[in-house]
mmCIF file of the N, C-alpha and C atoms, coordinates in Angstrom:
data_MODEL
# 
_entry.id   MODEL 
# 
loop_
_atom_site.group_PDB 
_atom_site.id 
_atom_site.type_symbol 
_atom_site.label_atom_id 
_atom_site.label_alt_id 
_atom_site.label_comp_id 
_atom_site.label_asym_id 
_atom_site.label_entity_id 
_atom_site.label_seq_id 
_atom_site.pdbx_PDB_ins_code 
_atom_site.Cartn_x 
_atom_site.Cartn_y 
_atom_site.Cartn_z 
_atom_site.occupancy 
_atom_site.B_iso_or_equiv 
_atom_site.pdbx_formal_charge 
_atom_site.auth_seq_id 
_atom_site.auth_comp_id 
_atom_site.auth_asym_id 
_atom_site.auth_atom_id 
_atom_site.pdbx_PDB_model_num 
ATOM 1   N N  . MET A 1 1  ? -8.265  -5.040 15.447 1.00 0.00 ? 1  MET A N  1 
ATOM 2   C CA . MET A 1 1  ? -7.393  -4.413 16.360 1.00 0.00 ? 1  MET A CA 1 
ATOM 3   C C  . MET A 1 1  ? -8.287  -3.894 17.539 1.00 0.00 ? 1  MET A C  1 
ATOM 4   N N  . ALA A 1 2  ? -7.675  -3.999 18.712 1.00 0.00 ? 2  ALA A N  1 
ATOM 5   C CA . ALA A 1 2  ? -8.450  -3.740 19.942 1.00 0.00 ? 2  ALA A CA 1 
ATOM 6   C C  . ALA A 1 2  ? -8.513  -2.274 20.296 1.00 0.00 ? 2  ALA A C  1 
ATOM 7   N N  . THR A 1 3  ? -7.467  -1.510 20.121 1.00 0.00 ? 3  THR A N  1 
ATOM 8   C CA . THR A 1 3  ? -7.478  -0.156 20.586 1.00 0.00 ? 3  THR A CA 1 
ATOM 9   C C  . THR A 1 3  ? -7.074  0.844  19.476 1.00 0.00 ? 3  THR A C  1 
ATOM 10  N N  . GLN A 1 4  ? -7.382  2.128  19.680 1.00 0.00 ? 4  GLN A N  1 
ATOM 11  C CA . GLN A 1 4  ? -7.017  3.147  18.715 1.00 0.00 ? 4  GLN A CA 1 
ATOM 12  C C  . GLN A 1 4  ? -5.464  3.204  18.592 1.00 0.00 ? 4  GLN A C  1 
ATOM 13  N N  . LYS A 1 5  ? -4.779  3.097  19.708 1.00 0.00 ? 5  LYS A N  1 
ATOM 14  C CA . LYS A 1 5  ? -3.303  3.135  19.628 1.00 0.00 ? 5  LYS A CA 1 
ATOM 15  C C  . LYS A 1 5  ? -2.710  1.958  18.817 1.00 0.00 ? 5  LYS A C  1 
ATOM 16  N N  . GLN A 1 6  ? -3.358  0.823  18.890 1.00 0.00 ? 6  GLN A N  1 
ATOM 17  C CA . GLN A 1 6  ? -2.911  -0.272 18.077 1.00 0.00 ? 6  GLN A CA 1 
ATOM 18  C C  . GLN A 1 6  ? -3.213  -0.013 16.622 1.00 0.00 ? 6  GLN A C  1 
ATOM 19  N N  . MET A 1 7  ? -4.376  0.591  16.367 1.00 0.00 ? 7  MET A N  1 
ATOM 20  C CA . MET A 1 7  ? -4.861  0.830  15.019 1.00 0.00 ? 7  MET A CA 1 
ATOM 21  C C  . MET A 1 7  ? -4.055  1.951  14.322 1.00 0.00 ? 7  MET A C  1 
ATOM 22  N N  . TYR A 1 8  ? -3.777  3.070  15.053 1.00 0.00 ? 8  TYR A N  1 
ATOM 23  C CA . TYR A 1 8  ? -3.166  4.184  14.417 1.00 0.00 ? 8  TYR A CA 1 
ATOM 24  C C  . TYR A 1 8  ? -1.752  4.542  14.959 1.00 0.00 ? 8  TYR A C  1 
ATOM 25  N N  . GLY A 1 9  ? -1.357  3.885  16.054 1.00 0.00 ? 9  GLY A N  1 
ATOM 26  C CA . GLY A 1 9  ? -0.105  4.251  16.713 1.00 0.00 ? 9  GLY A CA 1 
ATOM 27  C C  . GLY A 1 9  ? -0.280  5.358  17.685 1.00 0.00 ? 9  GLY A C  1 
ATOM 28  N N  . ILE A 1 10 ? -1.361  6.132  17.594 1.00 0.00 ? 10 ILE A N  1 
ATOM 29  C CA . ILE A 1 10 ? -1.785  7.167  18.477 1.00 0.00 ? 10 ILE A CA 1 
ATOM 30  C C  . ILE A 1 10 ? -3.282  7.157  18.558 1.00 0.00 ? 10 ILE A C  1 
ATOM 31  N N  . THR A 1 11 ? -3.869  8.027  19.342 1.00 0.00 ? 11 THR A N  1 
ATOM 32  C CA . THR A 1 11 ? -5.343  8.017  19.401 1.00 0.00 ? 11 THR A CA 1 
ATOM 33  C C  . THR A 1 11 ? -5.964  8.676  18.168 1.00 0.00 ? 11 THR A C  1 
ATOM 34  N N  . GLU A 1 12 ? -7.180  8.367  17.901 1.00 0.00 ? 12 GLU A N  1 
ATOM 35  C CA . GLU A 1 12 ? -7.919  8.976  16.771 1.00 0.00 ? 12 GLU A CA 1 
ATOM 36  C C  . GLU A 1 12 ? -7.880  10.509 16.959 1.00 0.00 ? 12 GLU A C  1 
ATOM 37  N N  . ALA A 1 13 ? -8.105  10.971 18.155 1.00 0.00 ? 13 ALA A N  1 
ATOM 38  C CA . ALA A 1 13 ? -8.108  12.436 18.418 1.00 0.00 ? 13 ALA A CA 1 
ATOM 39  C C  . ALA A 1 13 ? -6.769  13.058 18.024 1.00 0.00 ? 13 ALA A C  1 
ATOM 40  N N  . GLN A 1 14 ? -5.674  12.329 18.334 1.00 0.00 ? 14 GLN A N  1 
ATOM 41  C CA . GLN A 1 14 ? -4.378  12.839 17.958 1.00 0.00 ? 14 GLN A CA 1 
ATOM 42  C C  . GLN A 1 14 ? -4.172  12.880 16.447 1.00 0.00 ? 14 GLN A C  1 
ATOM 43  N N  . VAL A 1 15 ? -4.694  11.842 15.759 1.00 0.00 ? 15 VAL A N  1 
ATOM 44  C CA . VAL A 1 15 ? -4.595  11.860 14.260 1.00 0.00 ? 15 VAL A CA 1 
ATOM 45  C C  . VAL A 1 15 ? -5.315  13.067 13.716 1.00 0.00 ? 15 VAL A C  1 
ATOM 46  N N  . LEU A 1 16 ? -6.518  13.341 14.253 1.00 0.00 ? 16 LEU A N  1 
ATOM 47  C CA . LEU A 1 16 ? -7.286  14.465 13.704 1.00 0.00 ? 16 LEU A CA 1 
ATOM 48  C C  . LEU A 1 16 ? -6.660  15.805 14.113 1.00 0.00 ? 16 LEU A C  1 
ATOM 49  N N  . ARG A 1 17 ? -6.093  15.876 15.310 1.00 0.00 ? 17 ARG A N  1 
ATOM 50  C CA . ARG A 1 17 ? -5.367  17.107 15.774 1.00 0.00 ? 17 ARG A CA 1 
ATOM 51  C C  . ARG A 1 17 ? -4.164  17.368 14.876 1.00 0.00 ? 17 ARG A C  1 
ATOM 52  N N  . ASP A 1 18 ? -3.386  16.340 14.548 1.00 0.00 ? 18 ASP A N  1 
ATOM 53  C CA . ASP A 1 18 ? -2.254  16.484 13.670 1.00 0.00 ? 18 ASP A CA 1 
ATOM 54  C C  . ASP A 1 18 ? -2.682  16.967 12.298 1.00 0.00 ? 18 ASP A C  1 
ATOM 55  N N  . TYR A 1 19 ? -3.810  16.446 11.818 1.00 0.00 ? 19 TYR A N  1 
ATOM 56  C CA . TYR A 1 19 ? -4.364  16.885 10.521 1.00 0.00 ? 19 TYR A CA 1 
ATOM 57  C C  . TYR A 1 19 ? -4.672  18.361 10.538 1.00 0.00 ? 19 TYR A C  1 
ATOM 58  N N  . ARG A 1 20 ? -5.386  18.778 11.588 1.00 0.00 ? 20 ARG A N  1 
ATOM 59  C CA . ARG A 1 20 ? -5.703  20.205 11.671 1.00 0.00 ? 20 ARG A CA 1 
ATOM 60  C C  . ARG A 1 20 ? -4.483  21.076 11.756 1.00 0.00 ? 20 ARG A C  1 
ATOM 61  N N  . GLU A 1 21 ? -3.492  20.678 12.475 1.00 0.00 ? 21 GLU A N  1 
ATOM 62  C CA . GLU A 1 21 ? -2.246  21.413 12.567 1.00 0.00 ? 21 GLU A CA 1 
ATOM 63  C C  . GLU A 1 21 ? -1.504  21.492 11.197 1.00 0.00 ? 21 GLU A C  1 
ATOM 64  N N  . ALA A 1 22 ? -1.576  20.411 10.431 1.00 0.00 ? 22 ALA A N  1 
ATOM 65  C CA . ALA A 1 22 ? -0.940  20.413 9.090  1.00 0.00 ? 22 ALA A CA 1 
ATOM 66  C C  . ALA A 1 22 ? -1.662  21.356 8.149  1.00 0.00 ? 22 ALA A C  1 
ATOM 67  N N  . GLU A 1 23 ? -2.875  21.714 8.426  1.00 0.00 ? 23 GLU A N  1 
ATOM 68  C CA . GLU A 1 23 ? -3.558  22.643 7.530  1.00 0.00 ? 23 GLU A CA 1 
ATOM 69  C C  . GLU A 1 23 ? -2.845  24.002 7.397  1.00 0.00 ? 23 GLU A C  1 
ATOM 70  N N  . ARG A 1 24 ? -2.106  24.396 8.454  1.00 0.00 ? 24 ARG A N  1 
ATOM 71  C CA . ARG A 1 24 ? -1.318  25.654 8.347  1.00 0.00 ? 24 ARG A CA 1 
ATOM 72  C C  . ARG A 1 24 ? -0.235  25.549 7.323  1.00 0.00 ? 24 ARG A C  1 
ATOM 73  N N  . ILE A 1 25 ? 0.327   24.364 7.123  1.00 0.00 ? 25 ILE A N  1 
ATOM 74  C CA . ILE A 1 25 ? 1.390   24.170 6.143  1.00 0.00 ? 25 ILE A CA 1 
ATOM 75  C C  . ILE A 1 25 ? 0.819   23.872 4.768  1.00 0.00 ? 25 ILE A C  1 
ATOM 76  N N  . TYR A 1 26 ? -0.124  22.968 4.692  1.00 0.00 ? 26 TYR A N  1 
ATOM 77  C CA . TYR A 1 26 ? -0.590  22.464 3.386  1.00 0.00 ? 26 TYR A CA 1 
ATOM 78  C C  . TYR A 1 26 ? -1.774  23.263 2.832  1.00 0.00 ? 26 TYR A C  1 
ATOM 79  N N  . GLY A 1 27 ? -2.493  24.001 3.671  1.00 0.00 ? 27 GLY A N  1 
ATOM 80  C CA . GLY A 1 27 ? -3.586  24.842 3.182  1.00 0.00 ? 27 GLY A CA 1 
ATOM 81  C C  . GLY A 1 27 ? -4.624  24.004 2.449  1.00 0.00 ? 27 GLY A C  1 
ATOM 82  N N  . GLU A 1 28 ? -4.953  24.493 1.254  1.00 0.00 ? 28 GLU A N  1 
ATOM 83  C CA . GLU A 1 28 ? -5.968  23.804 0.462  1.00 0.00 ? 28 GLU A CA 1 
ATOM 84  C C  . GLU A 1 28 ? -5.504  22.512 -0.161 1.00 0.00 ? 28 GLU A C  1 
ATOM 85  N N  . TYR A 1 29 ? -4.192  22.196 -0.001 1.00 0.00 ? 29 TYR A N  1 
ATOM 86  C CA . TYR A 1 29 ? -3.654  20.950 -0.590 1.00 0.00 ? 29 TYR A CA 1 
ATOM 87  C C  . TYR A 1 29 ? -3.461  19.861 0.433  1.00 0.00 ? 29 TYR A C  1 
ATOM 88  N N  . MET A 1 30 ? -4.449  19.652 1.310  1.00 0.00 ? 30 MET A N  1 
ATOM 89  C CA . MET A 1 30 ? -4.366  18.684 2.359  1.00 0.00 ? 30 MET A CA 1 
ATOM 90  C C  . MET A 1 30 ? -4.276  17.287 1.820  1.00 0.00 ? 30 MET A C  1 
ATOM 91  N N  . ASN A 1 31 ? -4.683  17.084 0.555  1.00 0.00 ? 31 ASN A N  1 
ATOM 92  C CA . ASN A 1 31 ? -4.499  15.761 -0.039 1.00 0.00 ? 31 ASN A CA 1 
ATOM 93  C C  . ASN A 1 31 ? -2.993  15.364 -0.047 1.00 0.00 ? 31 ASN A C  1 
ATOM 94  N N  . LEU A 1 32 ? -2.099  16.330 -0.133 1.00 0.00 ? 32 LEU A N  1 
ATOM 95  C CA . LEU A 1 32 ? -0.662  16.066 -0.087 1.00 0.00 ? 32 LEU A CA 1 
ATOM 96  C C  . LEU A 1 32 ? -0.279  15.514 1.271  1.00 0.00 ? 32 LEU A C  1 
ATOM 97  N N  . TYR A 1 33 ? -0.897  15.984 2.276  1.00 0.00 ? 33 TYR A N  1 
ATOM 98  C CA . TYR A 1 33 ? -0.593  15.473 3.666  1.00 0.00 ? 33 TYR A CA 1 
ATOM 99  C C  . TYR A 1 33 ? -0.931  14.015 3.711  1.00 0.00 ? 33 TYR A C  1 
ATOM 100 N N  . ILE A 1 34 ? -2.093  13.669 3.207  1.00 0.00 ? 34 ILE A N  1 
ATOM 101 C CA . ILE A 1 34 ? -2.560  12.270 3.267  1.00 0.00 ? 34 ILE A CA 1 
ATOM 102 C C  . ILE A 1 34 ? -1.622  11.396 2.360  1.00 0.00 ? 34 ILE A C  1 
ATOM 103 N N  . MET A 1 35 ? -1.249  11.932 1.242  1.00 0.00 ? 35 MET A N  1 
ATOM 104 C CA . MET A 1 35 ? -0.323  11.169 0.378  1.00 0.00 ? 35 MET A CA 1 
ATOM 105 C C  . MET A 1 35 ? 1.023   10.977 1.055  1.00 0.00 ? 35 MET A C  1 
ATOM 106 N N  . ALA A 1 36 ? 1.473   11.966 1.850  1.00 0.00 ? 36 ALA A N  1 
ATOM 107 C CA . ALA A 1 36 ? 2.735   11.836 2.629  1.00 0.00 ? 36 ALA A CA 1 
ATOM 108 C C  . ALA A 1 36 ? 2.633   10.733 3.608  1.00 0.00 ? 36 ALA A C  1 
ATOM 109 N N  . ILE A 1 37 ? 1.482   10.558 4.240  1.00 0.00 ? 37 ILE A N  1 
ATOM 110 C CA . ILE A 1 37 ? 1.279   9.485  5.211  1.00 0.00 ? 37 ILE A CA 1 
ATOM 111 C C  . ILE A 1 37 ? 1.398   8.151  4.484  1.00 0.00 ? 37 ILE A C  1 
ATOM 112 N N  . LEU A 1 38 ? 0.802   8.063  3.265  1.00 0.00 ? 38 LEU A N  1 
ATOM 113 C CA . LEU A 1 38 ? 0.910   6.826  2.520  1.00 0.00 ? 38 LEU A CA 1 
ATOM 114 C C  . LEU A 1 38 ? 2.317   6.566  2.054  1.00 0.00 ? 38 LEU A C  1 
ATOM 115 N N  . SER A 1 39 ? 3.085   7.633  1.741  1.00 0.00 ? 39 SER A N  1 
ATOM 116 C CA . SER A 1 39 ? 4.477   7.452  1.387  1.00 0.00 ? 39 SER A CA 1 
ATOM 117 C C  . SER A 1 39 ? 5.296   6.903  2.624  1.00 0.00 ? 39 SER A C  1 
ATOM 118 N N  . ASP A 1 40 ? 4.944   7.409  3.799  1.00 0.00 ? 40 ASP A N  1 
ATOM 119 C CA . ASP A 1 40 ? 5.555   6.876  4.990  1.00 0.00 ? 40 ASP A CA 1 
ATOM 120 C C  . ASP A 1 40 ? 5.240   5.415  5.135  1.00 0.00 ? 40 ASP A C  1 
ATOM 121 N N  . ALA A 1 41 ? 4.043   5.010  4.839  1.00 0.00 ? 41 ALA A N  1 
ATOM 122 C CA . ALA A 1 41 ? 3.645   3.594  4.932  1.00 0.00 ? 41 ALA A CA 1 
ATOM 123 C C  . ALA A 1 41 ? 4.501   2.768  3.944  1.00 0.00 ? 41 ALA A C  1 
ATOM 124 N N  . GLN A 1 42 ? 4.684   3.263  2.710  1.00 0.00 ? 42 GLN A N  1 
ATOM 125 C CA . GLN A 1 42 ? 5.519   2.565  1.748  1.00 0.00 ? 42 GLN A CA 1 
ATOM 126 C C  . GLN A 1 42 ? 6.945   2.405  2.269  1.00 0.00 ? 42 GLN A C  1 
ATOM 127 N N  . GLN A 1 43 ? 7.459   3.443  2.863  1.00 0.00 ? 43 GLN A N  1 
ATOM 128 C CA . GLN A 1 43 ? 8.855   3.319  3.426  1.00 0.00 ? 43 GLN A CA 1 
ATOM 129 C C  . GLN A 1 43 ? 8.929   2.259  4.518  1.00 0.00 ? 43 GLN A C  1 
ATOM 130 N N  . MET A 1 44 ? 7.905   2.245  5.378  1.00 0.00 ? 44 MET A N  1 
ATOM 131 C CA . MET A 1 44 ? 7.860   1.217  6.467  1.00 0.00 ? 44 MET A CA 1 
ATOM 132 C C  . MET A 1 44 ? 7.788   -0.161 5.841  1.00 0.00 ? 44 MET A C  1 
ATOM 133 N N  . ILE A 1 45 ? 7.056   -0.394 4.763  1.00 0.00 ? 45 ILE A N  1 
ATOM 134 C CA . ILE A 1 45 ? 6.969   -1.651 4.094  1.00 0.00 ? 45 ILE A CA 1 
ATOM 135 C C  . ILE A 1 45 ? 8.372   -2.047 3.600  1.00 0.00 ? 45 ILE A C  1 
ATOM 136 N N  . GLU A 1 46 ? 9.033   -1.084 3.008  1.00 0.00 ? 46 GLU A N  1 
ATOM 137 C CA . GLU A 1 46 ? 10.413  -1.343 2.512  1.00 0.00 ? 46 GLU A CA 1 
ATOM 138 C C  . GLU A 1 46 ? 11.342  -1.788 3.638  1.00 0.00 ? 46 GLU A C  1 
ATOM 139 N N  . TYR A 1 47 ? 11.173  -1.200 4.817  1.00 0.00 ? 47 TYR A N  1 
ATOM 140 C CA . TYR A 1 47 ? 11.989  -1.554 6.002  1.00 0.00 ? 47 TYR A CA 1 
ATOM 141 C C  . TYR A 1 47 ? 11.433  -2.755 6.719  1.00 0.00 ? 47 TYR A C  1 
ATOM 142 N N  . ARG A 1 48 ? 10.358  -3.347 6.230  1.00 0.00 ? 48 ARG A N  1 
ATOM 143 C CA . ARG A 1 48 ? 9.710   -4.530 6.817  1.00 0.00 ? 48 ARG A CA 1 
ATOM 144 C C  . ARG A 1 48 ? 9.097   -4.230 8.195  1.00 0.00 ? 48 ARG A C  1 
ATOM 145 N N  . LYS A 1 49 ? 8.690   -2.998 8.392  1.00 0.00 ? 49 LYS A N  1 
ATOM 146 C CA . LYS A 1 49 ? 7.991   -2.600 9.637  1.00 0.00 ? 49 LYS A CA 1 
ATOM 147 C C  . LYS A 1 49 ? 6.510   -2.588 9.314  1.00 0.00 ? 49 LYS A C  1 
ATOM 148 N N  . LEU A 1 50 ? 5.957   -3.771 9.186  1.00 0.00 ? 50 LEU A N  1 
ATOM 149 C CA . LEU A 1 50 ? 4.595   -3.911 8.653  1.00 0.00 ? 50 LEU A CA 1 
ATOM 150 C C  . LEU A 1 50 ? 3.552   -3.376 9.609  1.00 0.00 ? 50 LEU A C  1 
ATOM 151 N N  . LYS A 1 51 ? 3.748   -3.527 10.889 1.00 0.00 ? 51 LYS A N  1 
ATOM 152 C CA . LYS A 1 51 ? 2.763   -2.991 11.871 1.00 0.00 ? 51 LYS A CA 1 
ATOM 153 C C  . LYS A 1 51 ? 2.687   -1.483 11.745 1.00 0.00 ? 51 LYS A C  1 
ATOM 154 N N  . THR A 1 52 ? 3.822   -0.815 11.660 1.00 0.00 ? 52 THR A N  1 
ATOM 155 C CA . THR A 1 52 ? 3.830   0.640  11.555 1.00 0.00 ? 52 THR A CA 1 
ATOM 156 C C  . THR A 1 52 ? 3.257   1.032  10.213 1.00 0.00 ? 52 THR A C  1 
ATOM 157 N N  . ALA A 1 53 ? 3.572   0.328  9.117  1.00 0.00 ? 53 ALA A N  1 
ATOM 158 C CA . ALA A 1 53 ? 3.014   0.612  7.810  1.00 0.00 ? 53 ALA A CA 1 
ATOM 159 C C  . ALA A 1 53 ? 1.493   0.555  7.873  1.00 0.00 ? 53 ALA A C  1 
ATOM 160 N N  . ASN A 1 54 ? 0.968   -0.474 8.522  1.00 0.00 ? 54 ASN A N  1 
ATOM 161 C CA . ASN A 1 54 ? -0.498  -0.600 8.639  1.00 0.00 ? 54 ASN A CA 1 
ATOM 162 C C  . ASN A 1 54 ? -1.051  0.519  9.449  1.00 0.00 ? 54 ASN A C  1 
ATOM 163 N N  . GLN A 1 55 ? -0.394  1.012  10.455 1.00 0.00 ? 55 GLN A N  1 
ATOM 164 C CA . GLN A 1 55 ? -0.898  2.162  11.258 1.00 0.00 ? 55 GLN A CA 1 
ATOM 165 C C  . GLN A 1 55 ? -0.956  3.395  10.387 1.00 0.00 ? 55 GLN A C  1 
ATOM 166 N N  . PHE A 1 56 ? 0.075   3.619  9.558  1.00 0.00 ? 56 PHE A N  1 
ATOM 167 C CA . PHE A 1 56 ? 0.035   4.754  8.618  1.00 0.00 ? 56 PHE A CA 1 
ATOM 168 C C  . PHE A 1 56 ? -1.104  4.652  7.634  1.00 0.00 ? 56 PHE A C  1 
ATOM 169 N N  . ILE A 1 57 ? -1.329  3.462  7.114  1.00 0.00 ? 57 ILE A N  1 
ATOM 170 C CA . ILE A 1 57 ? -2.413  3.278  6.188  1.00 0.00 ? 57 ILE A CA 1 
ATOM 171 C C  . ILE A 1 57 ? -3.793  3.506  6.864  1.00 0.00 ? 57 ILE A C  1 
ATOM 172 N N  . ASN A 1 58 ? -3.931  3.067  8.105  1.00 0.00 ? 58 ASN A N  1 
ATOM 173 C CA . ASN A 1 58 ? -5.159  3.310  8.839  1.00 0.00 ? 58 ASN A CA 1 
ATOM 174 C C  . ASN A 1 58 ? -5.366  4.762  9.091  1.00 0.00 ? 58 ASN A C  1 
ATOM 175 N N  . LYS A 1 59 ? -4.290  5.554  9.372  1.00 0.00 ? 59 LYS A N  1 
ATOM 176 C CA . LYS A 1 59 ? -4.476  6.989  9.537  1.00 0.00 ? 59 LYS A CA 1 
ATOM 177 C C  . LYS A 1 59 ? -4.984  7.607  8.244  1.00 0.00 ? 59 LYS A C  1 
ATOM 178 N N  . ALA A 1 60 ? -4.373  7.220  7.126  1.00 0.00 ? 60 ALA A N  1 
ATOM 179 C CA . ALA A 1 60 ? -4.793  7.788  5.832  1.00 0.00 ? 60 ALA A CA 1 
ATOM 180 C C  . ALA A 1 60 ? -6.265  7.443  5.524  1.00 0.00 ? 60 ALA A C  1 
ATOM 181 N N  . LYS A 1 61 ? -6.685  6.183  5.829  1.00 0.00 ? 61 LYS A N  1 
ATOM 182 C CA . LYS A 1 61 ? -8.079  5.778  5.617  1.00 0.00 ? 61 LYS A CA 1 
ATOM 183 C C  . LYS A 1 61 ? -9.052  6.619  6.471  1.00 0.00 ? 61 LYS A C  1 
ATOM 184 N N  . LEU A 1 62 ? -8.660  6.854  7.744  1.00 0.00 ? 62 LEU A N  1 
ATOM 185 C CA . LEU A 1 62 ? -9.483  7.685  8.619  1.00 0.00 ? 62 LEU A CA 1 
ATOM 186 C C  . LEU A 1 62 ? -9.617  9.109  8.030  1.00 0.00 ? 62 LEU A C  1 
ATOM 187 N N  . LEU A 1 63 ? -8.523  9.680  7.651  1.00 0.00 ? 63 LEU A N  1 
ATOM 188 C CA . LEU A 1 63 ? -8.598  11.029 7.107  1.00 0.00 ? 63 LEU A CA 1 
ATOM 189 C C  . LEU A 1 63 ? -9.350  11.128 5.785  1.00 0.00 ? 63 LEU A C  1 
ATOM 190 N N  . LEU A 1 64 ? -9.155  10.146 4.906  1.00 0.00 ? 64 LEU A N  1 
ATOM 191 C CA . LEU A 1 64 ? -9.896  10.110 3.723  1.00 0.00 ? 64 LEU A CA 1 
ATOM 192 C C  . LEU A 1 64 ? -11.427 9.969  3.932  1.00 0.00 ? 64 LEU A C  1 
ATOM 193 N N  . SER A 1 65 ? -11.793 9.124  4.858  1.00 0.00 ? 65 SER A N  1 
ATOM 194 C CA . SER A 1 65 ? -13.215 8.933  5.110  1.00 0.00 ? 65 SER A CA 1 
ATOM 195 C C  . SER A 1 65 ? -13.820 10.189 5.750  1.00 0.00 ? 65 SER A C  1 
ATOM 196 N N  . ASN A 1 66 ? -13.053 10.904 6.623  1.00 0.00 ? 66 ASN A N  1 
ATOM 197 C CA . ASN A 1 66 ? -13.558 12.144 7.216  1.00 0.00 ? 66 ASN A CA 1 
ATOM 198 C C  . ASN A 1 66 ? -13.714 13.189 6.092  1.00 0.00 ? 66 ASN A C  1 
ATOM 199 N N  . ARG A 1 67 ? -12.721 13.307 5.197  1.00 0.00 ? 67 ARG A N  1 
ATOM 200 C CA . ARG A 1 67 ? -12.826 14.288 4.074  1.00 0.00 ? 67 ARG A CA 1 
ATOM 201 C C  . ARG A 1 67 ? -14.034 13.935 3.177  1.00 0.00 ? 67 ARG A C  1 
ATOM 202 N N  . ALA A 1 68 ? -14.249 12.705 2.882  1.00 0.00 ? 68 ALA A N  1 
ATOM 203 C CA . ALA A 1 68 ? -15.383 12.286 2.059  1.00 0.00 ? 68 ALA A CA 1 
ATOM 204 C C  . ALA A 1 68 ? -16.742 12.630 2.728  1.00 0.00 ? 68 ALA A C  1 
ATOM 205 N N  . ARG A 1 69 ? -16.770 12.429 4.042  1.00 0.00 ? 69 ARG A N  1 
ATOM 206 C CA . ARG A 1 69 ? -17.987 12.738 4.782  1.00 0.00 ? 69 ARG A CA 1 
ATOM 207 C C  . ARG A 1 69 ? -18.207 14.251 4.724  1.00 0.00 ? 69 ARG A C  1 
ATOM 208 N N  . GLU A 1 70 ? -17.183 15.048 4.933  1.00 0.00 ? 70 GLU A N  1 
ATOM 209 C CA . GLU A 1 70 ? -17.324 16.529 4.876  1.00 0.00 ? 70 GLU A CA 1 
ATOM 210 C C  . GLU A 1 70 ? -17.765 16.987 3.461  1.00 0.00 ? 70 GLU A C  1 
ATOM 211 N N  . TYR A 1 71 ? -17.191 16.369 2.435  1.00 0.00 ? 71 TYR A N  1 
ATOM 212 C CA . TYR A 1 71 ? -17.526 16.698 1.070  1.00 0.00 ? 71 TYR A CA 1 
ATOM 213 C C  . TYR A 1 71 ? -19.020 16.414 0.830  1.00 0.00 ? 71 TYR A C  1 
ATOM 214 N N  . LEU A 1 72 ? -19.473 15.277 1.224  1.00 0.00 ? 72 LEU A N  1 
ATOM 215 C CA . LEU A 1 72 ? -20.893 14.877 1.005  1.00 0.00 ? 72 LEU A CA 1 
ATOM 216 C C  . LEU A 1 72 ? -21.841 15.794 1.809  1.00 0.00 ? 72 LEU A C  1 
ATOM 217 N N  . ASP A 1 73 ? -21.426 16.146 3.037  1.00 0.00 ? 73 ASP A N  1 
ATOM 218 C CA . ASP A 1 73 ? -22.253 17.058 3.809  1.00 0.00 ? 73 ASP A CA 1 
ATOM 219 C C  . ASP A 1 73 ? -22.363 18.434 3.128  1.00 0.00 ? 73 ASP A C  1 
ATOM 220 N N  . ARG A 1 74 ? -21.225 18.901 2.573  1.00 0.00 ? 74 ARG A N  1 
ATOM 221 C CA . ARG A 1 74 ? -21.287 20.206 1.885  1.00 0.00 ? 74 ARG A CA 1 
ATOM 222 C C  . ARG A 1 74 ? -22.131 20.106 0.632  1.00 0.00 ? 74 ARG A C  1 
ATOM 223 N N  . ALA A 1 75 ? -22.049 18.996 -0.112 1.00 0.00 ? 75 ALA A N  1 
ATOM 224 C CA . ALA A 1 75 ? -22.814 18.811 -1.284 1.00 0.00 ? 75 ALA A CA 1 
ATOM 225 C C  . ALA A 1 75 ? -24.343 18.764 -0.988 1.00 0.00 ? 75 ALA A C  1 
ATOM 226 N N  . LYS A 1 76 ? -24.733 18.235 0.143  1.00 0.00 ? 76 LYS A N  1 
ATOM 227 C CA . LYS A 1 76 ? -26.126 18.208 0.520  1.00 0.00 ? 76 LYS A CA 1 
ATOM 228 C C  . LYS A 1 76 ? -26.607 19.577 0.784  1.00 0.00 ? 76 LYS A C  1 
ATOM 229 N N  . GLY A 1 77 ? -25.710 20.425 1.345  1.00 0.00 ? 77 GLY A N  1 
ATOM 230 C CA . GLY A 1 77 ? -26.133 21.793 1.707  1.00 0.00 ? 77 GLY A CA 1 
ATOM 231 C C  . GLY A 1 77 ? -26.242 22.711 0.527  1.00 0.00 ? 77 GLY A C  1 
ATOM 232 N N  . GLU A 1 78 ? -25.730 22.359 -0.650 1.00 0.00 ? 78 GLU A N  1 
ATOM 233 C CA . GLU A 1 78 ? -25.762 23.251 -1.780 1.00 0.00 ? 78 GLU A CA 1 
ATOM 234 C C  . GLU A 1 78 ? -27.054 23.221 -2.502 1.00 0.00 ? 78 GLU A C  1 
# 
């Protein structure tokens, strides 16, 4: 995919900003936010909107990789 908008439907910065804003609602259960994105992808697959489903999956992958990186960074600091 050529651009962030093609990859995520929005820019990477917007994906990360949405994630930070969701922290007010989900708190320490941010994994539920990522699971909700994957549920949205499943629904788009059901509706045969495969490009949109792929964008939701890419958002979830981005957020999971960022969380894993943060976890590893914290583990190194302990």
